C-alpha positions in Angstrom: 35.6 -5.4 -36.2 36.8 -2.2 -38.0 37.8 1.1 -36.5 34.4 2.7 -37.3 32.5 0.0 -35.3 34.9 0.3 -32.4 34.5 4.1 -32.3 30.7 3.6 -32.4 30.7 1.2 -29.5 33.1 3.4 -27.5 30.8 6.4 -28.2 27.7 4.6 -26.9 29.6 3.4 -23.8 30.7 7.0 -23.0 27.1 8.4 -23.5 25.6 5.7 -21.3 28.3 6.1 -18.6 26.6 9.0 -16.7 23.3 7.1 -16.7 24.9 3.9 -15.4 26.6 5.9 -12.6 23.3 7.5 -11.7 21.4 4.3 -11.8 23.9 2.5 -9.7 24.1 5.2 -7.1 20.4 6.1 -6.8 18.6 2.8 -7.8 20.7 -0.3 -7.4 22.6 0.6 -4.2 19.4 1.9 -2.3 17.6 -1.3 -3.4 20.4 -3.4 -2.1 20.3 -1.6 1.2 16.5 -2.2 1.5 17.0 -5.8 0.6 19.7 -6.2 3.3 17.7 -4.5 6.0 14.5 -6.2 5.1 15.9 -9.7 5.1 18.1 -9.4 8.2 17.6 -8.8 11.9 19.5 -6.5 14.3 22.4 -9.0 14.5 22.7 -9.2 10.7 21.3 -12.8 10.5 18.9 -13.8 7.7 15.3 -13.7 8.6 11.9 -13.4 6.9 10.2 -12.1 10.1 10.3 -8.5 8.8 8.4 -9.4 5.6 6.0 -11.7 7.4 5.2 -8.9 9.9 2.9 -7.5 7.1 0.4 -10.0 8.5 0.3 -8.3 11.9 -3.3 -6.8 12.4 -2.1 -3.2 12.4 0.1 -3.6 9.3 -2.5 -5.6 7.4 -5.1 -3.0 8.2 -2.9 -0.2 6.9 -2.1 -2.3 3.7 -5.7 -3.1 2.9 -6.7 0.5 3.5 -3.9 1.7 1.2 -5.0 -0.8 -1.4 -8.6 0.3 -1.2 -8.0 4.0 -1.3 -5.5 3.5 -4.2 -8.0 1.4 -6.2 -10.7 4.0 -5.7 -8.4 6.9 -6.6 -7.2 5.0 -9.7 -10.7 4.3 -10.8 -11.7 7.9 -10.4 -8.7 9.1 -12.3 -9.5 6.7 -15.1 -13.1 7.8 -15.3 -12.1 11.4 -15.5 -9.0 11.0 -17.7 -10.4 9.0 -20.5 -13.2 11.4 -21.6 -10.8 14.3 -21.1 -8.2 12.6 -23.3 -10.9 11.9 -25.9 -11.9 15.6 -25.9 -8.2 16.7 -26.2 -7.7 14.4 -29.1 -10.7 15.9 -30.9 -9.1 19.3 -30.7 -6.7 20.5 -33.3 -3.0 19.8 -32.5 -2.2 23.4 -31.3 -5.4 23.7 -29.2 -5.0 20.3 -27.7 -1.4 20.8 -26.9 -2.2 24.1 -25.2 -4.9 22.6 -23.1 -2.6 19.8 -22.1 0.0 22.4 -21.1 -2.6 24.2 -19.0 -3.6 20.9 -17.4 -0.1 19.9 -16.4 0.9 23.4 -15.3 0.1 22.7 -11.6 2.7 19.9 -11.7 5.4 22.6 -11.9 4.5 23.5 -8.4 6.0 21.5 -5.5 4.1 18.4 -4.6 4.1 19.3 -0.9 2.8 22.8 -1.6 -0.1 21.5 -3.7 -1.1 19.1 -1.0 -0.9 21.8 1.7 -3.1 24.0 -0.4 -5.8 21.4 -0.2 -5.3 21.2 3.6 -6.0 24.9 3.8 -9.2 24.4 1.7 -10.5 21.4 3.6 -9.7 22.2 7.2 -12.4 23.1 9.8 -12.0 26.8 9.4 -10.8 26.6 5.8 -12.0 28.2 2.6 -14.7 25.6 1.8 -16.3 25.7 5.2 -16.0 29.5 5.1 -18.0 29.6 1.9 -20.6 27.2 3.3 -20.9 29.4 6.5 -21.3 32.5 4.3 -24.2 30.7 2.5 -25.8 29.8 5.7 -25.0 26.1 5.3 -23.6 23.9 8.1 -19.9 23.3 8.2 -18.6 19.9 7.0 -15.9 17.6 8.4 -13.8 17.4 5.3 -10.2 17.1 6.6 -8.8 13.9 8.2 -11.2 11.6 6.3 -10.6 8.9 3.6 -12.4 11.2 1.2 -9.9 13.9 1.7 -7.0 11.5 1.0 -8.7 10.2 -2.2 -9.2 13.9 -3.3 -5.5 14.6 -2.7 -4.5 11.5 -4.6 -6.8 12.3 -7.6 -5.7 15.9 -7.7 -2.0 15.1 -7.6 -1.9 12.0 -9.9 -4.6 12.7 -12.4 -2.2 14.1 -15.0 -0.3 10.8 -14.9 -3.4 9.2 -16.1 -4.4 11.7 -18.7 -1.1 12.1 -20.5 -0.4 8.4 -21.4 -4.0 7.9 -22.6 -3.9 11.1 -24.6 -0.6 10.1 -26.1 -2.0 6.8 -27.3 -5.3 8.2 -28.5 -3.5 10.9 -30.6 -1.7 8.1 -32.5 -4.9 6.4 -33.6 -5.5 6.9 -37.3 -8.7 8.8 -38.1 -9.2 6.5 -41.1 -9.8 3.5 -38.8 -12.7 5.4 -37.0 -14.0 6.6 -40.4 -14.1 3.0 -41.7 -16.0 1.9 -38.6 -18.5 4.7 -39.1 -18.9 3.7 -42.8 -19.6 0.2 -41.7 -22.4 1.4 -39.5 -20.7 1.1 -36.1 -22.4 3.1 -33.4 -20.6 5.4 -31.0 -20.7 2.7 -28.3 -19.4 0.0 -30.6 -16.5 2.2 -31.7 -15.7 2.8 -28.1 -15.7 -0.8 -27.1 -14.2 -2.3 -30.3 -11.8 0.4 -31.4 -11.0 3.1 -29.0 -10.5 1.0 -25.8 -8.5 -1.9 -27.4 -6.2 0.5 -29.3 -5.7 2.7 -26.2 -5.1 -0.2 -23.8 -1.3 0.5 -23.6 -2.0 4.0 -22.4 -4.7 2.8 -20.0 -2.4 0.2 -18.4 0.5 2.8 -18.2 -1.8 5.4 -16.6 -3.3 2.9 -14.1 0.2 1.9 -13.1 1.5 5.5 -12.8 -1.5 6.4 -10.5 -1.8 3.2 -8.5 1.8 2.8 -7.5 2.4 6.3 -6.0 -1.1 6.2 -4.5 -0.2 2.9 -2.7 3.1 4.1 -1.4 2.3 7.8 -0.5 2.6 9.0 3.0 2.6 12.8 2.5 -1.0 13.0 1.3 -2.3 10.9 4.2 -0.2 12.8 6.7 -1.5 16.2 5.6 -5.1 15.4 4.6 -5.7 12.3 6.8 -3.9 13.5 10.0 -2.9 11.0 12.6 -6.3 9.3 12.4 -5.7 7.4 9.2 -2.5 5.4 8.7 -1.6 4.0 5.3 1.1 1.4 4.8 3.4 4.3 3.5 2.9 6.0 6.8 3.8 2.9 8.7 7.0 2.4 6.7 8.0 6.1 7.1 7.5 5.9 10.8 9.6 2.8 11.1 12.5 4.5 9.3 12.2 8.0 10.9 10.6 7.6 14.3 10.9 4.0 15.4 14.5 3.7 14.0 13.6 0.1 13.0 15.1 0.0 9.5 14.8 -3.8 9.4 11.0 -3.8 9.8 10.7 -0.8 7.5 12.8 -2.6 4.8 10.7 -5.8 5.2 7.4 -3.9 4.7 8.9 -2.0 1.8 9.8 -5.4 0.1 6.0 -6.2 0.3 5.2 -3.0 -1.6 7.9 -3.8 -4.1 5.8 -6.9 -5.1 3.0 -4.6 -6.2 5.5 -2.5 -8.2 6.9 -5.5 -9.9 3.4 -6.7 -10.8 2.7 -3.3 -12.3 5.9 -3.4 -14.3 5.0 -6.8 -15.6 1.6 -5.5 -16.7 3.3 -2.6 -18.6 5.7 -5.1 -20.2 2.9 -7.2 -21.4 0.4 -4.6 -22.7 2.8 -1.8 -23.7 5.7 -3.6 -25.3 6.5 -0.7 -27.7 6.3 2.0 -25.0 3.2 3.7 -26.7 1.8 4.7 -23.4 4.9 6.5 -22.2 4.1 10.2 -22.3 7.1 11.4 -20.2 
């Protein structure tokens, strides 16, 4: 190994050093702590009771409700994001980029403030019911419902579905679409046989980026669902902050990590080249 190669290796090591320190301090060590608490009891002995407690009726109910709301929110985001991404791709580069900028602009605002804004809109004496009252229509129970939680998830996580899909669609060569049109393919056939298969990495990436935070969120359900609706994220948060039972909270967190690992495996399988990564 010559001096140039040694300097190149040393340079890469120095550049990767800060990231390795950050990853160790904020990813590996916290994960190790969760593993330790989740797989031990109060005396420090190994146990699977914390993980198995997910089968308790209250915990299972919260998990299934979280899964259901997350799947619905993800499906709505996909249904809204794909046509929007197609429209953005059809625009010129400058116009499409500007629209994307306008679309992600709310993400610059704090996540908590965006959710609290919806709380103000949906509450009993909020803006929406105020407009309905002004129009002579009956007030609606909008807050503290599953629909309000789904609305909050869709609003907060929709950009995470749009951007990966748009990123992949923008890379599809127009000549492929033109060739399909020359061969007589209808719009539906082009969608099924060209657009969807080629944009699959972005779809999988978007689904993962929406489903995982929707499944683990507790802020949205706290603010828009109140104390009436508990998701698994709320249960874990309460165990860590109110119940002071870090062992049970860690065990339930390990169950959610299984879903995260499944999502990562899907991305690794369908997006090997990172085409759906828009961030």
